[in-house]
Backbone as CSV, one residue per row, in Angstrom:
resi,resn,N_x,N_y,N_z,CA_x,CA_y,CA_z,C_x,C_y,C_z
1,MET,-21.997,-40.866,23.573,-21.858,-40.239,24.748,-20.532,-39.665,25.150
2,VAL,-20.349,-38.537,25.486,-19.113,-37.925,25.829,-19.199,-37.254,27.197
3,GLN,-18.005,-37.578,27.869,-17.935,-37.105,29.443,-16.726,-36.149,29.388
4,SER,-16.968,-35.111,30.233,-16.081,-34.043,30.539,-15.791,-34.216,31.886
5,HIS,-14.583,-33.837,32.273,-14.035,-33.754,33.810,-14.808,-32.593,34.426
6,GLY,-15.259,-32.934,35.673,-16.105,-32.076,36.398,-15.107,-31.478,37.590
7,ASN,-15.719,-30.958,38.710,-14.847,-30.215,39.732,-14.307,-31.328,40.732
8,ASN,-14.899,-32.515,40.666,-14.434,-33.479,41.508,-13.593,-34.500,40.714
9,ASP,-12.426,-34.909,41.238,-11.397,-35.680,40.527,-11.900,-37.086,40.235
10,GLU,-12.951,-37.592,41.133,-13.351,-38.857,41.058,-14.606,-39.156,40.150
11,TYR,-15.304,-37.964,39.726,-16.445,-38.131,38.881,-16.457,-37.418,37.685
12,PHE,-17.206,-37.722,36.783,-17.429,-37.104,35.652,-18.913,-36.602,35.442
13,HIS,-18.932,-35.236,34.994,-20.259,-34.716,34.661,-20.600,-35.155,33.223
14,SER,-21.675,-35.594,32.902,-21.924,-36.195,31.451,-22.479,-35.220,30.601
15,GLU,-22.048,-35.195,29.472,-22.754,-34.532,28.404,-22.948,-35.552,27.153
16,ALA,-24.077,-35.435,26.668,-24.475,-36.384,25.626,-24.648,-35.807,24.232
17,LYS,-23.999,-36.509,23.291,-23.866,-36.188,21.978,-24.209,-37.339,21.167
18,VAL,-24.924,-37.230,19.985,-25.254,-38.197,18.929,-24.508,-37.935,17.654
19,TYR,-23.978,-39.073,17.070,-23.453,-38.914,15.854,-24.120,-39.395,14.841
20,SER,-24.487,-38.429,13.965,-25.306,-38.901,12.612,-24.526,-39.218,11.481
21,LEU,-24.844,-40.422,11.007,-24.093,-41.070,9.709,-24.629,-40.063,8.458
22,ARG,-25.761,-39.827,8.623,-26.469,-38.971,7.514,-25.702,-37.737,7.299
23,SER,-25.530,-36.744,8.398,-25.032,-35.587,8.198,-23.368,-35.591,8.678
24,ASN,-22.956,-36.778,8.923,-21.392,-36.864,9.284,-21.025,-35.988,10.238
25,CYS,-21.789,-35.690,11.355,-21.375,-34.724,12.308,-22.089,-35.142,13.799
26,TRP,-21.372,-34.515,14.856,-22.025,-34.738,16.174,-22.894,-33.654,16.482
27,ARG,-24.059,-33.897,17.276,-24.900,-32.909,17.865,-25.111,-33.250,19.197
28,ARG,-25.130,-32.035,19.903,-25.279,-32.215,21.405,-26.994,-32.454,21.607
29,ILE,-27.164,-33.153,22.536,-28.588,-33.336,22.890,-28.662,-32.722,24.343
30,LYS,-29.963,-32.575,24.835,-30.127,-31.936,26.174,-29.163,-32.342,27.306
31,ASP,-28.891,-31.455,28.257,-28.186,-31.735,29.265,-28.553,-32.940,30.058
32,VAL,-27.567,-33.640,30.757,-27.917,-34.790,31.437,-27.771,-34.539,32.867
33,CYS,-28.670,-35.033,33.802,-28.656,-34.544,35.147,-28.170,-35.865,36.004
34,PHE,-26.859,-36.295,35.822,-26.262,-37.424,36.599,-25.005,-37.268,36.349
35,TYR,-24.324,-37.955,37.401,-22.726,-38.140,37.329,-22.389,-39.480,37.338
36,HIS,-21.251,-39.797,36.444,-20.742,-41.141,36.380,-19.562,-41.280,37.006
37,LYS,-19.402,-42.190,37.926,-18.246,-42.368,38.803,-17.023,-43.095,37.879
38,PHE,-15.836,-42.561,37.795,-14.884,-43.196,36.975,-14.720,-44.568,37.121
39,SER,-15.020,-45.439,36.118,-14.771,-46.929,36.477,-14.476,-47.425,35.092
40,ARG,-14.389,-47.003,34.050,-13.934,-47.499,32.713,-15.124,-48.510,32.157
41,GLU,-16.367,-48.301,32.747,-17.453,-49.075,32.252,-18.248,-48.334,31.137
42,PHE,-18.614,-49.072,30.021,-19.279,-48.469,28.963,-20.844,-48.766,29.328
43,GLY,-21.817,-48.085,28.478,-23.123,-48.318,28.721,-23.616,-49.727,28.206
44,PHE,-24.454,-50.440,28.690,-24.735,-51.700,28.209,-26.098,-51.616,27.432
45,LEU,-26.131,-52.124,26.265,-27.355,-52.064,25.372,-28.329,-53.271,25.667
46,ALA,-29.524,-52.859,25.985,-30.680,-53.938,25.975,-31.881,-53.213,25.695
47,ASN,-32.870,-53.707,25.093,-34.167,-53.210,24.696,-34.024,-51.810,24.063
48,ASN,-33.292,-51.677,23.061,-32.863,-50.571,22.361,-32.499,-49.111,23.311
49,ALA,-31.766,-49.473,24.396,-31.293,-48.382,25.315,-29.968,-48.799,25.898
50,LEU,-29.125,-47.769,25.972,-27.865,-47.978,26.763,-28.114,-47.732,28.303
51,HIS,-27.653,-48.461,29.023,-27.851,-48.333,30.424,-26.512,-48.254,31.291
52,TRP,-26.512,-47.329,32.465,-25.472,-47.095,33.282,-25.978,-46.958,34.662
53,MET,-25.077,-47.245,35.582,-25.061,-47.094,37.003,-24.462,-45.653,37.257
54,VAL,-25.352,-44.680,37.880,-24.927,-43.265,38.060,-25.239,-42.822,39.330
55,PHE,-24.817,-41.602,39.510,-25.233,-40.785,40.728,-25.991,-39.580,40.502
56,LYS,-26.969,-39.128,41.244,-27.481,-37.877,40.802,-26.741,-36.681,41.030
57,THR,-25.950,-36.681,42.187,-24.914,-35.674,42.476,-23.607,-36.491,42.940
58,PRO,-22.394,-35.683,42.781,-21.228,-36.256,43.199,-21.048,-36.656,44.721
59,GLN,-21.979,-36.047,45.507,-22.002,-36.290,46.953,-22.798,-37.496,47.356
60,SER,-23.776,-38.011,46.412,-24.699,-39.100,46.636,-24.079,-40.405,46.948
61,ARG,-24.428,-41.158,47.805,-23.952,-42.622,47.860,-24.826,-43.574,47.359
62,ASN,-26.031,-43.266,46.895,-27.089,-44.109,46.172,-26.942,-44.099,44.747
63,GLN,-26.650,-45.195,44.199,-26.399,-45.258,42.701,-27.849,-45.406,42.198
64,GLU,-27.993,-44.877,41.046,-29.306,-45.014,40.190,-28.888,-45.717,38.913
65,LEU,-30.025,-46.280,38.208,-30.055,-46.961,36.962,-30.655,-46.063,36.015
66,VAL,-29.791,-45.521,35.110,-30.417,-44.677,34.053,-30.201,-45.323,32.770
67,ALA,-31.189,-45.023,31.769,-31.122,-45.691,30.438,-31.351,-44.547,29.416
68,PHE,-30.647,-44.741,28.284,-30.582,-43.789,27.086,-31.380,-44.493,25.975
69,ASP,-32.635,-44.038,25.818,-33.347,-44.702,24.569,-32.781,-44.218,23.247
70,LEU,-32.297,-45.083,22.468,-31.678,-44.838,21.185,-32.727,-44.178,20.280
71,GLY,-34.014,-44.743,20.299,-34.882,-44.133,19.377,-35.457,-42.873,19.600
72,SER,-35.808,-42.579,20.882,-36.292,-41.036,21.217,-35.122,-40.175,21.743
73,GLU,-34.047,-40.823,22.006,-32.894,-39.973,22.342,-33.171,-39.121,23.828
74,GLU,-33.931,-40.043,24.655,-34.273,-39.333,25.937,-33.624,-40.364,26.959
75,PHE,-33.295,-39.658,28.081,-32.674,-40.313,29.261,-33.909,-40.603,30.400
76,ARG,-33.783,-41.641,30.995,-34.887,-41.992,32.006,-34.324,-42.727,33.042
77,PHE,-34.643,-42.669,34.246,-34.244,-43.344,35.472,-35.154,-44.630,35.645
78,LEU,-34.664,-45.785,35.824,-35.431,-46.936,36.020,-35.234,-47.341,37.425
79,GLU,-36.490,-47.970,37.941,-36.616,-48.373,39.221,-35.843,-49.594,39.656
80,LEU,-35.103,-49.598,40.688,-34.355,-50.696,40.965,-35.248,-51.682,41.675
81,PRO,-34.861,-52.836,41.736,-35.693,-53.913,42.341,-36.049,-53.855,43.912
82,ASP,-36.987,-54.255,44.357,-37.492,-53.983,45.808,-36.051,-54.682,46.717
83,GLY,-36.063,-53.979,47.671,-35.021,-54.351,48.718,-33.611,-53.898,48.324
84,CYS,-33.389,-53.239,47.380,-32.044,-52.631,47.140,-31.837,-51.461,47.819
85,LEU,-32.676,-50.633,48.236,-32.464,-49.518,49.117,-32.214,-49.675,50.545
86,ASP,-32.466,-50.923,51.039,-32.476,-51.228,52.389,-31.096,-51.125,53.012
87,GLN,-30.058,-51.480,52.256,-28.578,-51.727,52.640,-27.627,-50.834,51.822
88,ILE,-26.615,-50.579,52.275,-25.544,-49.914,51.421,-24.988,-51.014,50.461
89,LEU,-25.088,-50.699,49.217,-24.845,-51.690,48.193,-23.725,-51.263,47.177
90,ARG,-23.354,-52.143,46.353,-22.429,-51.807,45.321,-23.139,-52.421,43.999
91,PHE,-23.465,-51.716,43.041,-24.298,-52.333,41.945,-23.276,-52.310,40.727
92,HIS,-23.588,-53.320,39.866,-22.849,-53.588,38.701,-24.003,-53.945,37.614
93,ILE,-23.799,-53.475,36.446,-24.701,-54.078,35.383,-23.941,-54.523,34.194
94,LYS,-24.507,-55.438,33.649,-23.916,-56.211,32.336,-24.906,-56.421,31.505
95,ALA,-24.729,-56.723,30.194,-25.588,-57.148,29.239,-25.552,-58.751,29.179
96,MET,-26.664,-59.335,29.201,-26.825,-60.800,29.109,-27.800,-61.279,28.300
97,GLY,-27.361,-61.802,26.995,-28.407,-62.281,26.164,-29.567,-61.122,25.845
98,GLY,-29.026,-59.954,25.558,-29.953,-58.958,25.192,-30.702,-58.161,26.236
99,ASP,-30.538,-58.766,27.589,-31.195,-58.155,28.671,-30.106,-57.653,29.642
100,ILE,-30.559,-56.699,30.554,-29.658,-56.138,31.552,-29.593,-57.113,32.695
101,CYS,-28.405,-57.279,33.145,-28.229,-58.135,34.319,-27.691,-57.182,35.452
102,LEU,-28.335,-57.099,36.548,-27.977,-56.212,37.667,-27.585,-56.994,38.913
103,THR,-26.314,-56.701,39.476,-25.960,-57.334,40.734,-25.592,-56.464,41.755
104,SER,-26.115,-56.839,42.956,-25.826,-55.902,44.015,-24.919,-56.793,45.154
105,THR,-23.976,-56.060,45.697,-23.190,-56.690,46.813,-23.262,-56.003,47.945
106,TYR,-23.605,-56.766,49.183,-23.705,-56.106,50.396,-23.141,-57.031,51.651
107,ARG,-22.936,-56.404,52.763,-22.432,-57.382,53.820,-23.607,-57.634,54.886
108,GLU,-23.759,-58.869,55.138,-24.676,-59.301,56.125,-24.190,-60.200,57.086
109,THR,-24.074,-59.624,58.443,-23.276,-60.038,59.409,-21.798,-60.330,59.069
110,ASN,-21.305,-61.536,59.177,-19.813,-61.764,58.524,-19.738,-62.204,57.118
111,ASN,-20.716,-62.175,56.514,-20.659,-62.713,55.002,-20.981,-61.496,54.028
112,PHE,-20.592,-61.615,52.928,-20.757,-60.861,51.643,-22.012,-61.581,50.916
113,VAL,-23.081,-60.687,50.595,-24.105,-61.488,49.869,-24.152,-60.780,48.480
114,VAL,-24.463,-61.502,47.554,-24.499,-61.041,46.081,-25.949,-61.452,45.594
115,ASP,-26.789,-60.401,45.235,-28.159,-60.628,44.439,-27.978,-60.397,43.031
116,VAL,-28.753,-61.119,42.246,-28.764,-61.039,40.794,-30.034,-60.837,40.337
117,TRP,-30.225,-59.784,39.357,-31.581,-59.535,38.843,-31.211,-59.711,37.321
118,ILE,-32.237,-60.062,36.562,-32.215,-59.913,35.091,-33.393,-59.179,34.723
119,MET,-33.303,-58.101,34.035,-34.415,-57.022,33.594,-34.950,-57.563,32.207
120,LYS,-36.141,-58.155,32.218,-36.642,-58.794,30.912,-37.536,-57.716,30.043
121,GLU,-37.873,-56.426,30.716,-38.663,-55.562,30.077,-37.877,-54.224,30.003
């Protein structure tokens, strides 16, 4: 995955390339339709796919979970767990034992709440 700087200093427009050991070269795959906020996080591998939290536009406040299938070389958006869209949240993903672990943080009255989900499929 290669990222190039976009018009917004905080976001990066994504461009995907795959390196082939057989041909010893990079090749570009189709354009990707999301933006990655600069955070120094790499994709997390689970179920033969790399996963990121992204934005569909630089102006969007809602994060989306996207996966890049290493076998088919296709991107797909994954549905977030129920209840994630009800509040303003900050999502983080990590790999945990080969599964994706998704955490969300939000404020409830005077407390901060953290929800944790583990994606098994």
